C-alpha positions, 0 to 999 in steps of 0.5 A: 172532309167535304163531300165532293160527289153524290156517292163520295164516301171518303177522300185522300188529303193530298196536300196542305196549302196552309200552315198553323198561324196562317190567316184565311179569308172565306173562299181561300184555297187551303188543301188538295183532296184526291177523289175518284174524279181527280184532285180537287182544291178545297176552299174554306167557307169560314174566315179565321186563323189556322190553329191546328192541322188535324189530318196529315197528307196521304191520309184517307178520311171519311166524309165529315172527318175533321181536317183542321181547326180554325179560330174565329176572327178576333179570337186568340190562339189561347182559346185553343183547348187546354193541354190535358183535356179529354181527347174524346170531344165531338169532332168539329166539322172539317175546316170550321171554327169551334162553336164554343171557345174554351177558357184559357188555362190559368197561369200554373206550371203546365202538365205534360201534354197528351198526344191528342193535345200536343202543339200543332205541327207545321207541314213538313216540307224539308228535304228527305235524306238524299234529296236536296229540294224542299217539297211537300209530301204530296209534291214529292210523291207525285214527282217520284211517280212521274220520274221528275227531279224536284231540283229542276222545279221552282217552288211557290210554297214557304221558303221556295218549297215545291208544292203539288201544284208546281209539279202538276203545272210542270207536267202539264207544260211538258208534252211527254213525261217519262214514267218512273221505272216499273210504273205503267203509263196511265191513260188520260190525266197522269195519276187519274184512275179511270176505273175508279172514275167509272165506278164513281160515275156508275154509282152516281147515275145508279142512284139517280135512276133509282131515286129520281122519277125522270121525265124526258122531252126533246125539241128541235131548235133552228140555229141558223140565225145564231150561227150567222150572228156567231160567224159575223161576230167572230170575223174580226176576232183573234182565235182566242177571243172567238165565241163558240156555239156552246156559249150561246147554248149555255146563255140561253139555258141560263136565261130561260131559267128565269121563266121556269125557275123550279128547274134550278135547285137541289132536291135534298132529303125530302124537299126541293130547295130552289137556288137563288144563283145559277151555278151551271154545270158543264159536262167535260169529257176527260182525255182517255175517258171519264166525265166531270161536270164542274159548274160555272158559278153565278152564271146568271151574272155573266155575259156571252164573252164571260161565259166563253172565258169561263168555259175555256178556264173550266175545261183547262182546269178540269183536265189539269185536275185543278178544280175547286170543291165549290165548282164540283159540289154546288151546281144547280143544273147541268148542260151536256153538249156533244159538240161536233161528235156527230150524234143527233140526240142526247138523253141525259141522267140527272146528277143528284141532287140536281133536278134537271139536265139539258142535253144538246146534240150536234148541230147539223144542216137539215132540210126544214120548212122555213117561210113557206118553203123547204130550206137547208138550215143549221138545227140542234136537238135539245133535250130535257131530263127533269125531276117529276117531283119538282116539275112536269111536262108542261113546265119542261116544254115551256123551258125548252121553248124559251131556250128556242126563242132566246136563240133566235135573238143571239145578240140579246144573250 
């Protein structure tokens, strides 16, 4: 079970998306895990063949508990542990291959297998009594919760089985889904427990304020040039291709890290580990309350249009509950922007184990001194919350000043 948050202690396996015998490449989606912040798609960071699914859908497991066992590429399934071997082996890390393959059993009449060493069982997707549709247990439970008839869905799983993702896709495409009898309507995303999310946020932020020595800086940035460039660029574009100011703010922040790289990384255990790539977290407000900050992965390699596309994609998948674990766990810096909510300044709390959070208030027209006269110009208040163990006020000031400079040249972002 991977750790999907600063204070996550356990997670519930909602659904397997693979079965024994499947061959995986690094980065393949293998399962869905439910956490306090919703359903997260789990990627494998090892290539190999699925030998055994250890955990069952519906199980709640502590972080670090093994979920499945893989072979290394090229290993045969005969390398699995012998039948009758001791079940008290040291648990393997979740979704990782065994460090040492066990020698194959010599040819002999096999001894009766113990329950711990029995053959891997495929995930059951067959119909339950009284139900004709093929569906995974997680999909069946979710459909029952939403009062949805599985027979009305087209499945994307083995043999046309309906998976949890098929149910969620259908629910998100329907304007209003009638709740199952006896179940109260849930505010926000269906099935998302807002009280649990609030507890998770409180735990992470309490840890941050307790362990991280924050310092704060603020700086007003003139966005008039950026706003004029944005208007001219969007003039001939269709609505789905238009850029938002948020894309420029992210691009300027990402590029400014080249000048102050110590703000990009993670402070884990007792030392800071600078990050080679920039996985830029983006705070996304959930409908009905709550906040998740998934990362735009490898943001340093994306231009303004690619960044805008990534923003749209992340927001849509966050609110649909279809994020990947890498997007939730591998952020190296976070940006929080209030957009048009009408608040001037945001002072954020660093999301551990990151070491910096950049906040942007609402852009607004204000009187400023410009070219020796007072003029009405679009400005935004930018703030930095940073970890004093890694940087100091002077370096933080250099960072905010660099963001300002880059936003005066929006065409270069």
